[in-house]
C-alpha positions as CSV (number, residue, x, y, z in Angstrom):
1,M,0.0,0.0,0.0
2,F,1.2,3.5,-0.9
3,D,0.0,6.6,0.9
4,L,-0.1,9.1,-1.9
5,G,-1.4,11.9,0.3
6,S,1.5,11.8,2.7
7,Y,4.0,11.4,-0.2
8,A,2.6,14.5,-2.0
9,R,2.7,16.6,1.3
10,D,6.2,15.5,2.1
11,L,7.4,16.2,-1.5
12,Y,5.9,19.7,-1.5
13,A,7.2,20.5,2.0
14,A,10.7,19.4,1.1
15,N,10.9,21.7,-1.9
16,N,9.0,24.8,-0.8
17,V,9.4,27.1,2.2
18,N,5.6,27.9,2.5
19,D,4.3,26.2,5.6
20,D,0.7,26.9,4.9
21,F,-0.4,24.7,2.0
22,E,-3.1,22.3,1.0
23,V,-2.4,19.3,-1.3
24,I,-5.3,18.5,-3.7
25,I,-5.1,15.2,-5.5
26,T,-7.4,14.7,-8.5
27,E,-7.6,11.4,-10.3
28,R,-7.1,11.8,-14.1
29,T,-7.8,9.7,-17.1
30,L,-5.0,7.7,-18.7
31,G,-4.8,10.3,-21.5
32,N,-4.7,13.1,-18.9
33,N,-7.2,15.2,-20.8
34,Q,-10.0,15.3,-18.1
35,D,-10.8,14.3,-14.5
36,Y,-11.8,10.7,-14.0
37,E,-15.1,11.7,-12.4
38,E,-16.0,13.8,-15.4
39,M,-15.1,11.0,-17.8
40,A,-17.2,8.5,-15.8
41,R,-20.2,10.9,-15.8
42,E,-19.9,11.8,-19.5
43,K,-19.2,8.4,-21.0
44,F,-21.8,6.4,-22.8
45,H,-23.7,4.1,-20.4
46,W,-24.6,0.8,-22.1
47,T,-27.9,-0.8,-21.2
48,T,-27.8,-4.5,-20.5
49,A,-30.4,-7.1,-19.6
50,T,-28.8,-7.7,-16.2
51,P,-27.1,-4.7,-14.7
52,S,-24.0,-5.2,-12.6
53,D,-24.5,-4.7,-8.9
54,Y,-20.8,-5.0,-8.0
55,T,-19.4,-2.2,-5.8
56,Y,-15.8,-1.5,-5.2
57,P,-14.7,-1.7,-1.5
58,A,-14.0,1.7,0.1
59,D,-10.4,2.4,1.2
60,E,-9.9,2.9,4.9
61,K,-7.7,6.0,4.3
62,E,-8.2,8.6,1.6
63,Y,-5.4,8.5,-1.1
64,V,-4.0,5.2,0.0
65,I,-3.7,3.0,-3.1
66,A,-2.6,-0.5,-3.8
67,L,0.2,-0.7,-6.4
């Protein structure tokens, strides 16, 4: 597991003297042309006979990802 939030804060703090900052992490598409949430909202939604009811498990900590 990799804590992306802590890494981004530490990286910024190590290279900047400003102590008052906020790190905002936004998931992007693979082509990096739009936010992932916007892509998911705008993409074509196929209709099927049996819709999937699978839900992804929620992470315990925000911005902790499995690599």
